[in-house]
C-alpha positions in Angstrom: 144.4 -112.3 -40.2 141.7 -109.8 -40.9 138.8 -108.7 -38.7 136.8 -107.5 -41.7 133.8 -109.5 -42.8 134.5 -111.5 -45.9 131.7 -113.1 -47.9 132.4 -115.9 -50.4 130.7 -117.6 -53.3 131.8 -120.0 -56.0 134.6 -122.6 -56.1 137.5 -121.9 -53.6 139.9 -123.6 -56.1 139.0 -121.1 -58.9 140.8 -117.8 -59.4 139.9 -115.2 -56.7 137.9 -112.2 -57.6 137.8 -109.6 -54.8 134.9 -107.1 -54.8 135.4 -103.8 -52.8 132.4 -101.7 -52.3 132.1 -97.9 -52.4 131.8 -95.4 -49.5 128.2 -95.8 -48.6 127.8 -99.5 -49.5 128.6 -103.0 -48.2 129.5 -106.4 -49.6 125.7 -106.7 -50.3 126.1 -104.2 -53.2 127.3 -106.9 -55.6 124.3 -109.3 -56.3 124.6 -109.1 -60.1 128.4 -109.5 -60.0 128.1 -112.6 -57.7 125.4 -114.1 -60.0 127.5 -113.5 -63.1 130.9 -114.4 -61.9 130.6 -117.1 -59.2 130.5 -119.9 -61.7 134.0 -119.0 -63.0 135.6 -117.3 -59.9 136.0 -117.7 -56.2 134.1 -114.4 -55.5 134.9 -112.6 -52.3 133.2 -109.4 -51.2 134.6 -107.5 -48.2 132.7 -105.3 -45.8 135.1 -102.4 -45.3 135.7 -101.0 -41.8 132.5 -99.4 -40.5 130.3 -101.1 -43.1 128.1 -104.2 -43.1 129.3 -106.8 -40.6 132.8 -105.4 -40.1 134.1 -103.6 -37.0 133.5 -99.9 -36.6 136.2 -97.2 -36.7 138.0 -96.4 -33.5 139.8 -93.1 -32.9 143.3 -94.4 -33.6 142.3 -96.1 -36.9 140.2 -93.0 -37.9 143.2 -90.7 -37.4 145.1 -92.9 -39.9 142.2 -93.5 -42.3 144.0 -93.9 -45.6 146.7 -96.1 -44.1 144.1 -98.1 -42.1 142.1 -98.8 -45.2 145.2 -100.0 -47.1 146.3 -102.2 -44.2 142.8 -103.6 -43.9 142.8 -104.7 -47.6 146.3 -106.0 -47.4 145.2 -108.2 -44.5 142.2 -109.5 -46.5 144.5 -110.4 -49.4 147.1 -112.1 -47.2 144.3 -114.1 -45.5 143.4 -115.8 -48.8 144.7 -119.3 -49.1 147.6 -119.8 -51.6 147.7 -119.8 -54.5 144.6 -117.6 -54.7 146.4 -114.6 -53.2 149.2 -114.8 -55.6 147.3 -113.1 -58.4 143.9 -112.0 -57.2 141.5 -110.1 -59.5 139.9 -107.1 -57.9 137.0 -104.9 -58.7 136.0 -101.7 -56.9 133.3 -99.1 -57.3 131.8 -96.1 -55.6 128.5 -94.5 -56.0 129.5 -91.3 -54.3 
């Protein structure tokens, strides 16, 4: 289970497309992608830790930042219903 905010559009039975925002953004950074892909994919956009509607960093998580970020995304992927998590498509970007 993940505590990160996950936003969804499109048909949940379609292949999953996971959108991961950059350092200074949130899941709201993807309006064009959602508009273009939600007719073919189950579009999911995550608010990474400390962004958007997701929980903020605590000292323990911050001390392990790279591992925490990996674990957060692994939890997001494992929270997807089967068979969507079997072969998700992901897209990431950073404007920094």
